[in-house]
Every structure is written in C-alpha cells, then in structure tokens.
C-alpha positions in Angstrom: 159.2 -104.1 -16.3 162.4 -102.7 -16.6 164.7 -106.0 -16.3 162.2 -107.7 -19.1 163.4 -104.8 -21.1 166.7 -105.1 -20.8 166.9 -109.0 -21.1 165.0 -108.4 -24.5 167.4 -106.2 -25.6 170.1 -108.5 -24.7 168.4 -111.2 -26.4 168.0 -108.9 -29.4 171.3 -108.4 -29.7 172.4 -111.6 -30.1 169.9 -112.3 -32.6 171.7 -109.3 -34.3 175.1 -111.1 -33.4 174.3 -114.2 -34.7 172.9 -112.9 -38.0 176.2 -110.4 -38.6 178.1 -114.3 -38.3 176.1 -116.2 -40.6 176.5 -113.1 -43.3 180.0 -114.0 -43.1 181.4 -111.5 -40.8 184.2 -113.2 -38.9 185.1 -111.0 -36.2 182.7 -109.1 -33.8 184.6 -106.8 -31.3 181.7 -106.3 -28.8 179.6 -109.4 -29.2 178.1 -110.9 -26.3 178.8 -114.6 -25.2 176.9 -115.0 -22.2 173.4 -113.6 -21.6 173.5 -114.5 -18.0 177.0 -112.5 -17.3 176.8 -109.9 -20.0 180.3 -108.5 -19.2 181.8 -112.2 -19.9 184.7 -112.3 -22.9 185.8 -115.0 -24.1 189.2 -116.5 -23.4 190.8 -118.0 -26.1 192.8 -121.3 -26.0 195.7 -122.9 -28.0 197.9 -122.2 -30.9 197.6 -118.9 -32.8 198.0 -120.8 -36.2 195.3 -123.6 -35.0 190.9 -122.5 -34.9 190.0 -121.1 -31.5 189.3 -123.7 -28.7 186.7 -123.0 -26.2 186.6 -124.6 -22.8 
C-alpha cells in the first residue's frame, strides 16, 4: 500500500511539472525525468548555443 502511495505521489509530481511547463516555465530545477529511476538526471548533449538534444 505504501509503494502505491509513493507511485501516485510521483505521478502527481510529473503532472504538476507538465502543467508548469505548458504554462511557459522553461526551467524546473528539481524535475522528475524518469518514473522508474526517480534519482535520474538529464544529460545535456550538444553545443551551448543550440537547443538541447536528449539521447
């Protein structure tokens, strides 16, 4: 039961982040990038003057 509550909280956090992004916020420092690996962080690829590439 506790694990289900944690998964629901994570999903709600992702929905909240999505809403913030759709409202125009471009930088969310503590964003969740993976529901499977909650501690995962994005790796930035590419040159500083170009948009982010994710791989």
